C-alpha positions in Angstrom: 162.5 171.7 -65.6 159.6 172.7 -67.7 156.2 171.4 -66.7 155.0 168.5 -68.8 152.1 169.4 -71.2 151.5 166.8 -73.9 149.1 169.1 -75.7 151.7 171.8 -76.2 154.6 172.0 -78.7 158.1 171.5 -77.6 159.6 172.9 -80.8 162.3 175.6 -80.2 165.0 174.6 -82.7 168.5 175.9 -81.8 170.9 175.1 -84.6 174.6 174.7 -83.9 177.6 173.4 -85.9 178.1 170.2 -83.9 174.9 168.3 -83.0 172.1 169.8 -85.0 173.6 171.6 -87.9 172.2 174.7 -89.5 173.1 174.4 -93.1 173.1 178.1 -93.8 169.4 179.0 -93.5 168.9 179.2 -97.2 166.1 181.5 -97.7 163.6 179.2 -99.2 160.8 181.5 -98.1 161.7 183.6 -101.1 161.1 180.7 -103.4 157.5 180.2 -104.5 156.0 177.6 -102.1 152.8 177.9 -104.2 151.9 179.6 -107.5 149.1 182.1 -106.4 147.7 182.3 -109.9 147.0 178.5 -110.0 145.2 178.2 -106.7 141.6 177.2 -106.8 140.9 176.9 -103.1 142.5 176.1 -99.7 140.9 173.5 -97.4 142.0 173.8 -93.8 141.4 171.1 -91.2 142.1 171.5 -87.4 143.2 168.8 -85.0 139.6 168.0 -84.1 138.6 167.2 -87.7 136.6 170.4 -88.3 137.4 171.9 -91.7 136.7 175.1 -93.7 137.3 175.9 -97.3 138.8 179.2 -98.4 137.8 180.4 -101.9 137.9 184.1 -101.6 140.9 185.5 -103.6 141.8 188.1 -101.0 142.0 185.5 -98.3 144.0 183.2 -100.5 146.4 186.1 -101.1 146.7 186.6 -97.3 147.7 182.9 -96.9 150.2 183.2 -99.7 151.8 186.4 -98.3 152.0 184.9 -94.8 153.8 181.7 -95.7 156.3 183.6 -97.9 157.4 185.8 -95.0 158.6 182.7 -93.2 162.3 181.9 -92.6 163.5 178.5 -93.8 165.5 176.1 -91.6 166.8 172.8 -93.0 166.4 171.0 -89.6 163.7 168.3 -89.3 161.1 168.7 -86.5 160.4 166.0 -83.9 157.2 167.3 -82.4 153.5 166.8 -81.7 150.7 166.6 -84.2 150.0 169.9 -86.1 147.3 172.3 -85.1 146.1 172.7 -88.7 146.7 171.0 -92.0 146.1 173.1 -95.2 145.6 171.5 -98.6 146.0 174.0 -101.5 143.9 172.7 -104.4 145.3 173.8 -107.7 143.4 174.5 -110.9 145.1 171.6 -112.6 143.7 169.2 -109.9 147.1 168.8 -108.2 147.5 170.0 -104.6 150.1 171.2 -102.1 149.9 170.2 -98.4 151.1 172.2 -95.4 151.1 171.5 -91.6 151.0 174.4 -89.2 151.8 174.7 -85.4 150.5 178.1 -84.5 148.0 177.8 -81.6 148.5 178.8 -78.0 152.2 178.7 -77.0 153.3 177.1 -80.3 156.2 178.8 -82.0 154.6 179.6 -85.4 156.1 176.8 -87.5 155.0 175.0 -90.6 156.2 172.4 -93.0 155.5 171.5 -96.6 154.8 167.9 -97.6 157.6 166.3 -99.6 160.1 169.0 -98.6 162.8 168.6 -95.9 163.2 171.2 -93.2 160.6 173.7 -91.7 159.6 177.4 -91.8 159.4 179.8 -88.9 156.6 182.5 -89.2 156.9 186.1 -87.8 154.6 186.6 -84.9 152.4 188.9 -86.9 151.9 186.4 -89.7 151.2 183.6 -87.2 148.3 185.8 -85.9 147.1 186.4 -89.5 147.0 182.6 -90.2 145.4 181.8 -86.9 142.6 184.2 -87.7 142.3 183.0 -91.3 142.0 179.4 -90.2 139.2 180.0 -87.7 137.3 183.0 -89.2 134.0 182.1 -87.6 135.3 181.3 -84.1 133.7 184.4 -82.6 130.6 184.4 -84.9 128.4 182.5 -82.4 124.7 182.4 -81.9 123.7 185.6 -80.1 120.1 184.7 -79.2 120.8 184.2 -75.5 120.6 180.4 -74.7 118.7 179.3 -77.8 120.2 176.1 -79.4 118.3 175.0 -82.5 120.7 172.5 -84.1 122.2 169.2 -83.3 125.5 169.7 -81.5 128.4 167.5 -82.8 131.2 168.7 -80.6 131.9 170.8 -77.5 135.2 172.4 -76.4 136.1 173.7 -73.0 138.9 176.2 -72.3 140.0 178.2 -69.3 138.5 181.7 -69.7 140.8 184.7 -70.1 138.3 187.6 -70.3 134.6 188.5 -70.8 133.4 188.7 -74.4 135.9 186.4 -76.1 136.7 182.7 -76.4 140.2 181.3 -75.4 141.4 179.3 -78.5 143.7 177.1 -76.3 141.3 174.2 -75.7 141.5 172.3 -72.4 139.1 169.5 -73.2 136.9 168.3 -76.0 133.7 166.2 -75.9 132.3 164.3 -78.9 130.4 161.5 -77.2 126.6 161.8 -77.2 126.2 161.5 -73.4 128.6 164.4 -72.6 127.1 166.6 -75.3 123.6 166.0 -73.9 124.8 166.9 -70.4 126.0 170.3 -71.6 123.0 171.0 -73.8 120.6 170.1 -71.1 122.4 172.3 -68.6 122.2 175.3 -71.0 118.5 174.8 -71.9 117.3 174.4 -68.3 119.3 177.4 -67.0 117.2 180.2 -65.5 117.9 183.9 -66.3 119.1 186.1 -63.4 117.2 189.4 -63.2 119.1 192.7 -63.8 122.4 193.6 -65.3 125.4 191.7 -63.8 128.9 192.8 -63.1 130.9 189.6 -62.7 134.5 188.4 -62.2 136.4 186.6 -65.0 134.6 183.4 -65.9 136.2 180.0 -65.0 135.6 178.5 -68.5 134.7 179.2 -72.1 132.5 176.5 -73.7 131.7 176.3 -77.4 129.0 174.1 -78.8 129.5 173.2 -82.4 127.0 172.0 -84.9 127.4 171.5 -88.7 126.6 175.1 -89.4 126.8 177.1 -86.2 128.8 177.7 -83.0 127.3 178.7 -79.7 129.8 180.2 -77.1 129.2 180.7 -73.4 131.1 181.7 -70.3 130.8 179.3 -67.4 131.3 180.0 -63.7 131.8 176.7 -61.9 134.3 175.0 -59.5 134.6 171.8 -57.6 132.6 173.2 -54.6 129.8 175.0 -56.6 126.2 174.2 -55.7 124.9 176.1 -58.7 126.9 177.2 -61.7 126.2 180.3 -63.9 126.3 180.8 -67.6 126.5 183.8 -69.9 126.4 184.1 -73.7 129.8 185.6 -74.7 127.9 188.4 -76.6 125.6 189.2 -73.7 127.9 189.5 -70.8 125.6 191.5 -68.6 122.9 188.8 -68.5 123.5 185.7 -66.4 121.7 182.3 -66.2 121.8 180.0 -63.1 122.3 176.3 -63.7 120.0 173.9 -61.9 121.6 172.0 -59.1 121.2 168.8 -61.0 123.0 170.2 -64.1 125.7 171.7 -61.9 126.4 168.3 -60.4 126.5 166.7 -63.9 128.9 169.3 -65.3 131.2 169.0 -62.3 131.5 165.3 -62.9 132.6 166.0 -66.5 134.8 169.0 -66.0 136.5 167.9 -62.8 136.6 164.2 -63.6 140.3 164.0 -62.7 139.5 164.9 -59.1 137.4 161.7 -58.9 140.0 159.5 -60.6 140.9 156.9 -58.0 143.5 154.7 -59.7 144.7 153.4 -63.0 142.9 150.3 -64.4 142.4 149.0 -67.9 139.6 147.4 -69.8 140.7 145.4 -72.8 138.6 144.1 -75.7 139.3 142.4 -79.1 138.9 144.6 -82.2 137.5 143.2 -85.4 140.9 142.2 -86.7 141.7 140.3 -83.5 144.0 142.8 -81.8 143.6 143.5 -78.1 142.8 147.2 -77.4 143.1 148.5 -73.8 141.7 151.7 -72.5 141.8 153.2 -68.9 138.6 152.7 -66.8 136.8 155.5 -65.0 137.8 158.5 -67.2 136.5 159.7 -70.6 138.7 160.0 -73.6 138.5 163.8 -73.4 140.4 163.8 -70.1 143.6 161.8 -70.7 146.5 161.1 -72.9 148.9 158.1 -73.0 152.6 157.8 -73.8 154.5 154.5 -74.2 157.9 153.4 -72.9 160.1 150.4 -72.9 158.8 146.8 -73.5 160.4 143.6 -72.0 159.2 140.1 -72.5 159.8 137.9 -69.4 158.5 134.3 -68.8 156.1 134.7 -71.7 154.5 137.9 -70.3 154.8 141.3 -72.0 155.8 144.0 -69.5 155.9 147.7 -70.5 155.8 151.2 -69.1 153.4 154.0 -69.8 152.9 157.6 -68.9 149.2 158.4 -68.2 148.6 162.2 -68.3 145.2 163.6 -67.1 143.7 166.8 -66.0 145.9 169.8 -65.4 149.4 168.4 -65.3 148.5 165.3 -63.3 150.3 162.1 -64.3 150.7 158.4 -63.5 153.8 156.4 -64.3 153.0 152.7 -64.5 154.3 149.2 -65.2 151.8 147.1 -67.1 151.7 143.4 -67.8 149.8 141.4 -70.5 149.7 137.7 -70.7 149.0 136.8 -74.4 147.0 133.8 -73.2 144.4 136.1 -71.7 142.6 139.3 -72.6 143.7 141.1 -69.5 146.0 144.1 -69.0 147.2 144.4 -65.4 148.8 147.4 -63.6 151.7 145.9 -61.6 153.1 149.1 -60.3 152.1 152.8 -60.5 153.0 156.1 -59.0 150.9 159.3 -59.2 152.6 162.6 -59.9 150.2 165.5 -59.1 152.5 168.3 -57.9 154.4 170.0 -60.8 155.9 172.5 -58.4 157.8 169.7 -56.7 161.2 169.2 -58.4 161.2 165.5 -57.5 157.8 165.1 -59.2 159.0 166.9 -62.3 162.3 165.0 -62.6 160.5 161.6 -62.5 158.1 162.8 -65.3 160.8 162.0 -67.8 162.1 158.8 -66.3 159.1 156.5 -66.5 160.4 154.6 -69.6 163.4 152.8 -68.1 162.6 149.1 -67.9 165.4 146.4 -68.1 165.6 142.7 -67.8 167.7 142.1 -64.7 167.4 138.3 -64.7 164.7 135.7 -65.5 162.6 136.7 -62.5 163.3 140.4 -62.1 162.9 143.7 -64.0 165.0 146.8 -63.2 163.2 150.2 -63.1 163.3 153.6 -61.3 160.9 154.0 -58.4 159.8 157.3 -57.0 159.0 158.0 -53.3 157.3 161.4 -53.2 156.3 163.5 -50.2 154.3 166.7 -50.1 157.4 168.9 -50.5 160.2 166.6 -51.2 161.0 163.0 -52.4 163.5 160.3 -53.0 164.3 158.1 -56.0 165.3 154.4 -55.8 166.8 152.0 -58.3 164.5 149.0 -57.7 163.7 145.6 -59.0 160.3 144.1 -59.6 159.9 140.3 -59.0 157.5 139.0 -61.7 156.8 135.9 -59.7 155.9 137.4 -56.3 155.1 141.0 -57.3 157.6 142.2 -54.6 159.6 145.4 -55.1 163.2 145.5 -53.8 165.1 148.8 -53.6 168.6 147.9 -54.8 170.0 151.5 -54.5 167.9 153.5 -52.1 167.7 157.3 -52.3 170.6 157.4 -54.8 169.8 160.7 -56.5 170.5 164.0 -54.7 168.5 166.4 -56.8 169.7 170.0 -56.8 167.6 173.2 -56.8 167.9 173.2 -60.6 165.6 171.0 -62.7 167.1 167.7 -63.6 166.1 164.4 -65.2 167.7 161.2 -66.5 169.0 162.0 -70.0 170.6 158.7 -70.9 170.9 155.1 -69.6 172.7 152.0 -70.8 172.7 148.4 -69.5 175.6 145.9 -69.7 173.8 142.6 -69.2 176.9 140.5 -69.1 178.5 142.5 -66.3 175.2 143.6 -64.8 176.2 147.3 -64.7 173.8 150.1 -65.2 175.1 153.5 -66.5 172.9 156.6 -66.2 173.6 160.3 -67.0 171.4 163.1 -65.8 170.9 166.4 -67.7 172.9 168.3 -65.1 175.8 165.9 -65.2 175.3 163.3 -62.6 176.8 160.0 -63.7 176.2 156.7 -62.0 177.8 153.3 -62.8 175.9 150.8 -60.6 177.6 147.4 -60.4 174.7 145.2 -59.4 176.8 142.0 -59.4 179.8 143.1 -57.3 178.2 145.9 -55.4 180.9 148.4 -56.2 179.5 151.6 -57.7 181.2 154.6 -59.4 179.2 157.8 -58.8 180.2 161.2 -60.2 177.8 164.0 -59.1 177.4 167.1 -61.3 180.6 166.5 -63.3 179.5 165.6 -66.8 176.6 167.7 -67.9 174.6 167.4 -71.1 175.3 170.2 -73.7 172.3 172.7 -73.4 170.7 172.6 -76.8 167.2 172.7 -78.4 164.5 171.2 -76.2 166.5 168.3 -74.8 170.2 168.8 -75.0 172.9 167.3 -77.4 174.7 164.1 -76.6 177.9 164.9 -74.6 179.1 161.6 -73.1 180.1 158.5 -75.1 180.5 155.3 -73.2 182.5 152.3 -74.2 180.7 148.9 -74.4 182.7 147.6 -71.4 181.8 150.7 -69.3 185.5 151.0 -68.4 186.0 154.2 -70.3 183.9 157.2 -71.4 184.5 160.4 -73.3 182.9 163.7 -72.4 182.4 166.8 -74.5 182.5 169.9 -72.2 182.2 172.4 -75.1 185.9 173.5 -74.6 186.7 172.5 -78.1 188.2 169.2 -77.1 187.0 165.8 -75.9 188.4 164.2 -72.7 188.8 160.4 -72.2 188.0 159.2 -68.6 188.2 155.9 -66.8 185.2 154.7 -64.8 186.6 156.2 -61.6 186.4 159.7 -63.3 190.1 160.1 -63.7 191.0 162.1 -66.9 193.3 160.3 -69.3 193.9 162.3 -72.5 192.2 165.0 -74.5 191.4 165.0 -78.2 190.8 168.2 -80.1 187.6 168.7 -82.1 188.6 169.8 -85.6 187.7 173.4 -86.5 185.6 174.2 -89.6 184.6 170.6 -90.0 181.6 168.5 -89.4 181.7 166.0 -86.5 178.6 163.8 -86.1 176.5 164.1 -82.9 177.9 160.7 -81.9 181.3 162.2 -81.7 183.1 159.2 -80.4 182.2 155.6 -81.3 183.7 152.4 -79.8 184.5 148.9 -81.1 182.6 146.1 -79.4 185.6 145.2 -77.2 185.9 148.8 -75.9 189.6 148.9 -76.8 189.5 151.3 -79.9 187.5 154.5 -80.3 187.2 156.6 -83.4 186.0 160.0 -84.6 184.4 160.8 -88.1 185.0 164.1 -89.8 184.0 165.8 -93.0 184.2 169.2 -94.7 181.4 171.6 -93.9 179.2 171.0 -96.9 175.4 170.3 -97.0 176.2 167.5 -99.5 177.8 165.5 -96.6 174.8 165.4 -94.3 172.9 162.1 -94.2 170.3 163.2 -91.6 169.5 166.0 -89.1 167.2 165.8 -86.2 166.8 168.2 -83.2 169.9 166.8 -81.4 171.3 164.4 -84.0 173.6 164.8 -87.0 174.8 161.9 -89.2 177.4 162.7 -91.9 179.2 161.0 -94.8 182.8 161.1 -93.4 185.9 161.8 -95.3 188.4 160.9 -92.6 188.4 158.6 -89.6 190.8 159.0 -86.6 191.3 156.0 -84.4 192.4 156.1 -80.7 193.1 153.6 -78.0 190.9 153.3 -74.9 192.9 156.1 -73.2 192.6 158.6 -76.1 196.1 158.0 -77.6 196.1 158.3 -81.4 196.6 155.0 -83.2 196.0 155.6 -86.9 193.7 157.3 -89.4 192.2 156.6 -92.8 190.5 158.8 -95.4 188.7 158.4 -98.7 190.7 156.7 -101.4 189.3 159.1 -104.0 189.9 162.8 -104.1 186.4 163.4 -105.5 184.3 165.6 -103.2 181.5 163.0 -103.2 183.6 160.2 -101.8 182.9 158.9 -98.3 184.3 156.3 -95.9 183.0 154.9 -92.6 183.3 152.1 -90.0 180.3 149.7 -90.3 181.6 146.7 -88.3 184.4 144.8 -86.7 185.6 141.3 -87.3 187.7 141.3 -84.1 189.1 143.8 -81.6 191.6 145.3 -84.1 190.1 144.8 -87.6 187.4 147.2 -88.8 185.0 146.7 -91.7 185.2 149.9 -93.8 182.5 151.0 -96.1 183.6 153.0 -99.1 181.0 154.9 -101.2 180.0 158.1 -102.9 177.0 160.4 -102.2 174.8 162.8 -104.0 171.9 164.9 -102.8 168.5 163.2 -103.1 166.9 166.6 -104.0 168.5 170.0 -104.7 168.9 172.3 -101.7 167.6 169.6 -99.2 169.1 167.4 -96.6 169.5 163.7 -97.4 171.9 161.7 -99.5 171.7 159.0 -102.1 174.5 156.4 -101.6 176.3 154.9 -104.7 179.3 152.8 -105.6 179.4 150.9 -102.3 182.2 148.5 -101.5 183.8 147.2 -98.3 187.3 146.4 -97.1 189.1 145.3 -93.9 191.4 147.6 -92.0 193.7 146.5 -89.2 193.8 149.6 -87.0 196.9 148.8 -85.0 198.9 147.5 -87.9 197.6 150.3 -90.2 197.1 147.7 -92.9 194.3 147.5 -95.5 193.0 144.0 -96.2 190.7 142.2 -98.5 187.8 143.9 -100.3 184.2 142.6 -100.3 180.9 143.4 -102.0 179.0 143.2 -98.7 179.7 143.2 -95.0 181.3 139.8 -93.9 178.7 137.7 -92.1 181.1 137.1 -89.2 181.5 140.8 -88.5 179.8 142.6 -85.6 177.7 145.4 -87.2 177.9 148.9 -85.7 174.6 150.6 -85.2 173.7 154.3 -84.7 172.8 155.2 -81.2 170.4 158.0 -80.4 169.7 159.4 -76.9 167.9 156.5 -75.3 169.0 152.9 -75.3 165.7 151.6 -74.1 164.3 148.7 -76.2 160.9 148.9 -77.8 158.8 146.1 -79.2 156.6 146.1 -82.3 154.1 143.9 -80.4 152.7 146.9 -78.5 151.5 150.3 -79.9 150.6 153.1 -77.4 148.6 155.8 -79.0 147.2 158.9 -77.3 144.0 157.2 -76.2 144.6 153.4 -76.2 147.1 150.5 -76.1 147.0 148.0 -78.9 148.5 144.5 -78.5 149.0 142.9 -81.9 147.1 139.8 -82.8 148.6 136.8 -80.9 149.8 139.1 -78.1 
């Protein structure tokens, strides 16, 4: 499994017919993204808020040439914030906006505001744009350690070589206290006599004012008594830091080494919302990700992933009582060894949190050792704070990287379903104690950065359907016995959710449509939704029952199941579609009507102008079935509990 790095892009788009559809790679790069003759200037802003304005015609032409060599792909991106945003100001006062992912390991992608899809740059043009967007990165003050201006921002990166600055920033400091610490260390450093021949520096630090950048190499580690500096343009002259400054810089740069445990301080904002931030670590040294939210006995419980330092992480269960201004850590686990496959597997599993009963929450608990580890399915008692391991050491990790790809909870039967990426399937019956476990039998389809959905579970958990990429789907019972196969139609679209089930788990169905961009509702990395033309129905063992298709022969006609009035009668939505915009993904729905269809009797019933209120509506399912609540927002740096919570 790849190491977790929340500051890096995870955008490698692999486009296949079923799952995430490539709609032909229409060469939009040959279409004019901007009219060069009408450009007045280009304003570029990086992720740190620093901006430059390009007015030189030669540089504007470089920008134009670079973006028009890109290859267009209609798939949408689901990735981190862009490295740069460019606003092209036109002479008529209009503008065009672009977002770029081109720094470090990023793949050289960009998007245009208001247009679906994305563009992939050649590596050579990625380098051109990166240089264009930071033309003064190496134009630093060369007068040794002289700093004459007020410093607004400081960046730190791991050094790669003498005489240059690594653009892949490790940490950034904008608070006054941290900036003063760096500036004081530089100003009080003492020159070392003679010409020096040194090893590769530990860090590159850049001090940024409104008008100038000052760049230095820094030699310092956690055991240093006195660090050393060099100006990047004077690499034969070194400067020794004072012992006091060395201690201060070590506290900043190696703050994660002194981080003792996760705690939160919460204060009310001006609009009454409660904002919580971790204690004992500066904002430059951590990131937060949010997970599932469950309300139990009036308390909001939720999971977070706290990422700090070089690939260190804490998975935690937090609790907030709306009657107080406190945010408490109820359980946490520190993951600090990315070479440990147990550590890495649990990086992606922190977000499972399920209401087991009125007093207990269900979650995954890790038990890591120096070179190995175990995973437990555990419950947290919200009254006593006790943790009980319901299924101890249930996951035999293989030598290959693995993680929990999908989970689903049947509250009525108290059965938990989980599927791992490599194909482990667990059906834990927490009421009866009889489990069905299938190890390495039903893998996820390798695809993109996460994998495409491959297993489709009935609501009763008594049947599931697996796609093994053989060209057919196989129905299984919960003991893993194969029942019947269903062929996937050739030369036709099938949505990523290949098999859907009625609420009773007795009837399954498959949507199909001709391969035409005009039939795609939505595309994401591992998700395709279509406007079907035909629906095939099967019983729970995979035996065909009936099928329906659009009543009109018009190519824009569509039909789909949107609900069920009972186990046998489906609510069918009939409609027509047209593209929202020419040559883009996304459909406008028109001429909607509904009718009932008895699947077993193959009979069409009454028509309606809307879905009957008594019907159970069918929702789209994406990869994860974890619930999220709108009461809590987890941003990169803080957790916000909405007013009243």
